[in-house]
C-alpha positions in Angstrom: 105.4 99.6 101.7 107.3 100.2 104.9 105.3 101.6 107.8 106.9 104.6 109.5 107.4 105.3 113.2 108.9 108.2 115.0 110.8 107.9 118.3 109.9 110.8 120.5 110.5 111.7 124.1 112.4 114.0 126.4 116.2 114.4 125.9 118.2 111.6 127.4 115.2 109.2 127.5 117.1 106.7 125.4 115.6 107.3 121.9 118.9 106.9 120.1 119.6 103.7 122.0 116.3 102.2 121.0 116.9 103.4 117.4 120.2 101.6 117.3 118.6 98.5 118.7 116.0 98.5 116.0 118.1 99.4 113.0 121.7 98.5 114.0 122.6 101.9 112.6 125.0 103.1 115.2 123.5 106.5 115.8 125.5 108.7 118.2 124.5 108.2 121.9 125.7 110.7 124.5 124.8 111.5 128.1 123.6 115.0 127.4 120.5 116.6 125.9 120.2 117.2 122.1 122.8 114.6 121.2 120.4 114.1 118.3 120.2 117.3 116.3 119.3 116.1 112.9 116.8 113.3 112.9 118.3 109.8 112.1 116.4 107.7 109.6 116.8 104.0 109.5 115.1 100.9 108.1 114.6 97.8 110.2 113.7 94.3 109.0 110.6 92.9 110.8 111.3 89.6 112.5 108.6 87.1 111.2 108.5 83.5 112.4 105.8 82.7 109.9 108.0 83.9 107.0 110.8 81.7 108.3 108.5 78.7 108.3 107.2 79.5 104.8 110.7 80.0 103.5 111.6 76.5 104.8 109.3 75.1 102.2 111.2 76.9 99.5 114.8 76.9 100.6 116.2 77.8 97.2 114.5 81.1 97.2 115.5 84.4 98.8 113.6 85.4 102.0 112.5 89.0 101.9 110.9 90.3 105.2 108.8 93.5 105.5 110.5 96.5 106.8 109.7 99.5 109.0 111.1 103.0 108.7 112.2 104.4 112.0 113.0 108.1 112.6 114.9 109.1 115.8 113.6 112.6 116.4 115.4 115.2 118.5 114.5 115.3 122.2 111.5 117.5 123.1 111.5 120.1 125.9 108.8 122.1 127.4 107.9 125.0 125.2 108.8 123.3 121.9 105.5 124.3 120.4 106.7 127.9 120.8 110.2 127.1 119.4 112.1 126.1 122.6 114.9 123.5 122.2 114.6 122.3 118.6 110.9 123.3 118.6 109.2 123.3 115.3 111.9 121.1 113.6 111.0 118.3 116.1 107.2 118.8 115.5 107.5 118.8 111.7 109.3 115.5 111.8 106.4 113.9 113.8 103.9 115.0 111.2 105.5 112.8 108.6 105.3 109.4 110.5 102.3 107.1 110.8 102.7 106.3 114.5 104.6 107.5 117.5 106.9 105.4 119.7 107.0 107.6 122.9 110.2 106.6 124.7 110.0 107.2 128.5 113.0 107.1 130.7 112.5 104.5 133.4 116.1 104.0 134.7 118.0 106.0 137.3 121.6 106.9 136.3 123.5 109.8 138.1 125.8 110.0 135.1 123.0 110.8 132.6 121.3 114.1 133.4 117.5 114.4 133.3 116.4 117.7 131.6 113.9 118.4 134.4 116.0 117.3 137.4 114.4 114.2 138.8 112.6 111.2 137.2 108.8 111.6 137.1 107.3 109.6 134.3 103.8 111.1 134.5 105.2 114.6 134.3 107.6 113.6 131.5 104.8 112.1 129.5 102.6 115.1 130.1 105.3 117.4 128.8 105.6 115.7 125.5 101.8 115.2 125.1 101.2 118.8 126.2 103.5 120.1 123.5 101.8 118.0 120.8 98.4 119.3 121.9 99.7 122.9 121.9 101.0 122.5 118.4 97.7 120.9 117.2 95.8 123.8 118.7 97.9 126.4 116.9 97.7 124.5 113.6 93.9 123.9 113.8 93.1 127.4 114.9 94.9 128.8 111.8 93.1 126.4 109.6 89.8 127.3 111.1 90.4 131.0 110.6 91.0 130.4 106.9 88.1 128.0 106.4 85.6 130.1 108.3 85.7 132.8 105.6 84.5 130.4 102.9 82.0 128.9 105.3 80.3 132.3 105.9 79.6 132.5 102.1 77.5 129.3 102.3 80.2 126.9 101.0 78.9 123.6 102.3 82.3 121.6 102.3 83.8 124.5 104.2 81.0 124.5 106.7 81.5 120.7 107.2 85.2 121.3 107.7 84.6 124.1 110.3 82.3 121.7 112.2 85.0 119.1 112.3 87.7 121.6 113.3 85.5 122.9 116.1 85.2 119.4 117.4 88.9 118.8 117.2 89.7 122.1 118.9 87.2 121.4 121.7 89.2 118.2 122.4 92.7 119.7 122.4 91.7 122.7 124.4 90.4 120.3 127.0 93.7 118.4 127.0 92.4 115.4 125.1 94.4 113.7 122.3 92.5 113.5 119.0 93.2 109.8 118.8 90.7 109.3 121.7 87.8 110.6 119.5 85.7 108.6 117.1 85.2 109.7 113.5 82.8 108.8 110.7 83.9 107.4 107.4 83.0 110.8 105.8 85.3 112.6 108.3 88.3 110.4 107.9 89.6 111.8 104.5 89.7 115.4 106.0 91.2 114.1 109.2 94.0 112.4 107.2 94.6 115.7 105.3 94.8 117.7 108.6 97.1 115.1 110.1 97.0 116.4 113.7 99.9 115.2 115.8 97.7 113.8 118.5 95.7 111.8 116.0 98.6 109.4 115.5 98.6 106.0 117.3 101.0 106.0 120.3 103.0 103.2 121.8 104.7 104.1 125.1 108.2 102.5 125.3 109.3 102.2 128.9 113.1 102.2 128.6 114.4 100.3 131.7 117.9 99.1 132.7 119.1 95.5 132.7 117.1 94.8 135.9 113.9 95.0 133.9 110.4 96.1 135.1 110.3 98.6 138.0 108.0 101.1 139.6 108.7 103.7 136.9 107.7 101.3 134.1 104.6 100.3 136.0 103.6 104.0 136.1 104.0 104.2 132.3 101.7 101.2 132.0 99.1 103.0 134.1 99.3 106.1 132.0 98.9 104.0 128.8 95.8 102.2 130.1 94.3 105.5 131.2 94.9 107.1 127.7 94.0 104.1 125.6 97.5 103.8 124.2 99.8 100.7 123.9 102.9 100.2 126.0 105.9 97.9 126.2 108.9 97.5 128.4 112.3 97.5 126.6 115.8 97.1 128.1 117.1 99.6 125.6 120.8 99.3 126.4 120.7 95.5 126.5 118.8 95.3 123.2 121.3 97.6 121.5 124.2 95.5 122.8 122.4 92.4 121.7 121.9 93.6 118.1 125.5 94.8 117.9 127.2 91.7 119.4 124.9 89.0 118.1 123.8 89.6 114.5 122.9 85.9 113.9 119.6 84.5 115.2 121.2 81.6 117.0 123.6 83.9 118.9 120.7 86.2 119.8 118.7 83.4 121.3 121.6 82.2 123.5 122.2 85.8 124.7 118.5 86.2 125.6 118.5 83.0 127.5 121.2 84.3 129.8 118.7 86.9 130.9 115.8 84.5 131.1 114.1 85.9 128.0 112.4 83.9 125.2 112.4 86.7 122.6 113.7 90.2 122.0 111.5 93.0 123.3 111.9 94.6 119.9 110.0 91.7 118.3 107.1 92.5 120.7 107.6 96.2 120.0 107.1 95.7 116.2 104.2 93.4 116.8 102.4 95.9 119.1 103.2 98.7 116.7 101.6 96.8 113.8 98.5 96.2 116.0 98.2 99.9 116.7 98.3 100.6 112.9 95.8 97.8 112.2 97.9 96.3 109.5 98.2 92.6 108.5 100.8 90.6 106.7 100.4 88.4 103.6 103.0 86.5 101.7 103.9 85.7 98.1 106.1 83.0 96.6 107.0 84.4 93.2 110.1 84.0 91.0 113.2 83.9 93.2 111.6 85.3 96.4 109.5 84.3 99.4 108.3 87.7 100.5 106.2 89.3 103.2 103.9 92.3 102.6 101.9 94.6 104.9 98.5 96.2 104.1 95.8 97.7 106.3 93.3 95.2 107.7 90.2 95.0 105.5 92.1 95.4 102.3 90.5 93.8 99.2 92.6 91.5 97.0 93.2 94.0 94.1 94.5 96.7 96.5 96.7 94.1 98.2 98.1 93.2 94.8 98.9 96.9 94.2 101.4 96.8 97.0 103.4 94.6 94.7 102.6 96.2 91.3 99.7 98.4 90.2 99.0 95.9 87.3 97.7 93.4 89.9 95.0 96.0 90.8 94.3 97.6 87.5 94.3 94.3 85.5 93.2 92.0 88.3 91.6 88.7 87.2 91.8 86.6 90.4 93.9 85.7 93.4 94.8 82.1 94.4 94.8 82.1 98.2 96.4 79.6 100.5 96.1 80.1 104.2 99.6 79.7 105.6 98.5 77.2 108.3 97.0 75.0 105.5 100.2 75.2 103.4 102.4 74.3 106.3 100.2 71.4 107.3 100.2 70.1 103.7 104.0 70.4 103.5 104.1 71.8 99.9 102.1 73.9 97.5 101.7 70.9 95.2 100.1 68.8 97.9 97.7 71.6 98.8 96.7 72.0 95.2 96.2 68.3 94.8 94.0 68.3 97.8 91.8 71.0 96.2 92.4 73.5 99.0 93.6 76.5 97.0 90.9 79.1 97.1 90.3 81.2 93.9 89.2 84.6 95.1 87.7 87.5 93.2 87.8 91.3 93.6 85.6 91.3 96.7 87.9 89.0 98.7 89.2 90.6 101.9 92.8 89.6 102.5 93.4 87.8 105.8 96.5 87.9 108.0 98.7 85.0 107.0 97.4 84.5 103.5 99.8 83.2 100.9 98.6 84.7 97.6 99.3 84.3 93.9 97.9 87.2 91.9 96.8 86.7 88.3 96.3 89.7 86.1 95.3 90.1 82.4 
C-alpha cells in the first residue's frame, strides 16, 4: 500500500518544483501564484539501498520498490478557511492524505513574487498552520453541535465523543495543533474518523536555492523543533533538474558529487516522512519478484501478509522470517537455511524493519 503525502505551502513556495523532483511528472511551474489550480497526483518509487542489495542475490528477478503517492495541492493564502484563494478545495485535499509536507520558501528571487511581499518564514508557516487550525475549529464545532444533542439524552458514546471534541477544541482555540496532544488507544478510532487537519504528521521542507542552507532554512528548523515536527533542507530546483537530466542512478551520483553531496535530499525526505508515519519496510522474494512492502510499526505477521493478499491473513499458517542482515551475510537463502537460521514465526510475531518473509497459508 502506498503512503500518501500532501505538499502544502504558500503560493510560489516551490511545491510544484518539489513535486516534479519526487515524481518526475513535469507539473507546470510558473513564477506567479495559483499556478497549481487542480491538484497534481503522482507516484514516486522509494529509493531503497537494502532492496538493491537483496535484489543482487536474485539478479534474475524483477525488483519492485515501494511507492508513495504525492499530491501537489494549490497554494494557500490567508483566509482560505473562509474560502479565500482556492479555500475549501485546498483544505479538502489535505484531509485525504496521511501526512503533510509543508514546503517553506527559503530562497530570495526578485523574479518570483512572494504573496505577502517579503520573505518571513515564521509568518509564512503561521499563515498555513493558522488556516488549518481555523478549519479544524469550524469542523469540530459543527460536529460537537450535532453530537451534543444525543449526549444530552444520556447516550454514553455520544458523551465520550463530546468529551474528546471539547479537548480538541480547547487545543485549536489555543492555537495548538492536535498532533501535539496525546491520545489513549480508546480515543484513536474516533480521532481517525474525525481526521482533523492538524492531527496529521508534518515535515517542514525548507526549499533553498543551489547555495544550500541559509538563515531562512535555519529559522524553519527552529520552528520545527519548537512544534515537535520534522524538517529537511531541499534544493528544490537542483533536485528537479537532477531527476530530469539524470534518470539513471550512476548519472545521479556523479551529478551530486559535483555539488559535494553524497545522496539526494529526496532520499532523506522519504526516509524522514516514513519515520513520521511510523512505518517499516519488509521484503518478499516470491515468483518473479523481489519486492518491498511498508506496514505500520508493530504490525503482526498475518496483517503484514494481508498487505500482499488477504489469504495470508485469513488463512495464515506461519511465516518464515530471515533478517536481511543475516541473509546478506550468508550470501544466499540456501546457505541461511542450511545454517538453520530461518525463523518460523506464528500469528503473534511482530514484523521487524528489514525482515525478509515467506508467508505460508492453508
